[in-house]
C-alpha positions as CSV (number, residue, x, y, z in Angstrom):
1,X,12.5,3.9,2.4
2,X,9.3,2.1,1.5
3,X,9.7,-1.7,1.0
4,X,7.1,-4.1,-0.4
5,X,7.0,-7.8,0.5
6,X,4.4,-9.9,-1.5
7,X,3.3,-13.4,-0.5
8,X,0.4,-15.8,-1.1
9,X,1.1,-17.0,-4.6
10,X,1.1,-20.6,-5.8
11,X,-0.3,-23.1,-8.2
12,X,-4.0,-23.3,-8.5
13,X,-6.4,-25.0,-10.9
14,X,-8.7,-23.0,-13.2
15,X,-11.7,-21.7,-11.2
16,X,-9.8,-21.7,-8.0
17,X,-9.0,-18.9,-5.6
18,X,-5.9,-17.3,-4.0
19,X,-5.4,-14.4,-1.6
20,X,-2.3,-12.4,-2.1
21,X,-0.8,-10.2,0.7
22,X,1.6,-7.3,0.5
23,X,3.2,-5.8,3.6
24,X,4.6,-2.3,3.2
25,X,7.1,-0.5,5.5
26,X,6.4,3.1,6.4
27,X,4.6,4.8,9.2
28,X,2.1,6.6,7.0
29,X,0.8,3.5,5.1
30,X,-2.8,4.7,5.6
31,X,-2.1,7.7,3.4
32,X,-0.7,5.6,0.5
33,X,-2.5,4.6,-2.6
34,X,-1.8,0.9,-3.1
35,X,-1.8,-1.0,-6.4
36,X,-1.4,-4.5,-7.6
37,X,0.4,-5.2,-10.8
38,X,1.2,-8.3,-12.7
39,X,3.7,-9.3,-15.4
40,X,3.3,-12.4,-17.5
41,X,6.2,-13.9,-19.4
42,X,7.0,-11.8,-22.5
43,X,4.5,-9.1,-21.6
44,X,4.6,-5.7,-20.0
45,X,3.7,-5.2,-16.4
46,X,0.0,-4.2,-16.1
47,X,-2.1,-2.6,-13.4
48,X,-4.6,-5.1,-11.9
49,X,-6.2,-3.1,-9.1
50,X,-5.9,0.1,-7.1
51,X,-7.2,1.2,-3.7
52,X,-6.8,4.7,-2.5
53,X,-6.3,5.9,1.1
54,X,-10.1,6.6,1.2
55,X,-10.9,3.1,0.1
56,X,-11.9,3.8,-3.5
57,X,-11.1,1.0,-5.8
58,X,-10.3,0.5,-9.5
59,X,-9.9,-2.7,-11.5
60,X,-8.6,-3.8,-14.8
61,X,-11.5,-4.9,-17.1
62,X,-10.0,-8.4,-17.2
63,X,-10.4,-9.0,-13.5
64,X,-13.6,-7.0,-12.7
65,X,-16.0,-9.2,-10.8
66,X,-13.4,-11.8,-9.9
67,X,-10.7,-9.9,-8.0
68,X,-11.1,-7.8,-4.9
69,X,-8.5,-5.4,-3.4
70,X,-8.6,-4.4,0.2
71,X,-6.3,-3.0,2.9
72,X,-5.7,-3.2,6.6
73,X,-4.0,0.0,7.7
74,X,-3.4,-1.4,11.2
75,X,-1.2,-4.1,9.6
76,X,0.3,-2.0,6.8
77,X,-1.0,-4.7,4.4
78,X,-2.9,-4.7,1.2
79,X,-4.7,-7.8,-0.1
80,X,-5.8,-9.2,-3.5
81,X,-8.5,-11.8,-3.3
82,X,-8.6,-13.6,-6.6
83,X,-11.5,-15.9,-7.4
84,X,-12.5,-17.8,-10.6
85,X,-8.9,-17.8,-11.7
86,X,-8.1,-18.4,-15.3
87,X,-4.9,-19.6,-17.0
88,X,-4.4,-16.0,-18.4
89,X,-4.1,-14.8,-14.8
90,X,-0.7,-16.6,-14.6
91,X,1.9,-14.0,-13.8
92,X,4.2,-12.6,-11.2
93,X,2.1,-10.2,-9.0
94,X,3.6,-7.1,-7.4
95,X,2.3,-4.4,-5.2
96,X,3.4,-0.8,-5.1
97,X,2.7,2.2,-2.9
98,X,2.3,5.7,-4.2
99,X,1.6,9.1,-2.8
100,X,0.7,12.1,-4.8
101,X,1.0,10.1,-8.0
102,X,4.6,9.2,-7.3
103,X,5.8,5.6,-6.8
104,X,7.4,5.0,-3.4
105,X,10.4,2.8,-2.9
106,X,11.2,0.0,-5.3
107,X,9.5,-3.0,-6.7
108,X,9.6,-6.1,-4.4
109,X,10.3,-9.6,-5.5
110,X,6.7,-10.3,-6.4
111,X,4.8,-13.5,-5.9
112,X,4.2,-16.1,-8.6
113,X,0.6,-17.1,-9.5
114,X,0.2,-20.1,-11.8
115,X,-3.2,-21.2,-13.0
116,X,-3.1,-24.6,-14.6
117,X,-4.8,-27.9,-14.6
């Protein structure tokens, strides 16, 4: 069963940067599409970024030009580099693997990102 373990969150001032990591179990990680989601208090979970097995990327309009998703197949890990952070980026961030359009495993515990002065 695929498991997701997110890390790297924290408290950062507006304009700062963080890099999130998510390690995923499974021997065929390289074939997964990987996505980062976030959920702010009182809001629905939303897609932030996606990277396919071929390295194609998609970003939410709200993070384009500030966030970068990448993956290291040798480490079964996907990253989210977040620059120029804004208070509205405050949320719990989750990663999720999928294959053939179907989510794999369950949501992990997420990692809290708080952007505040």
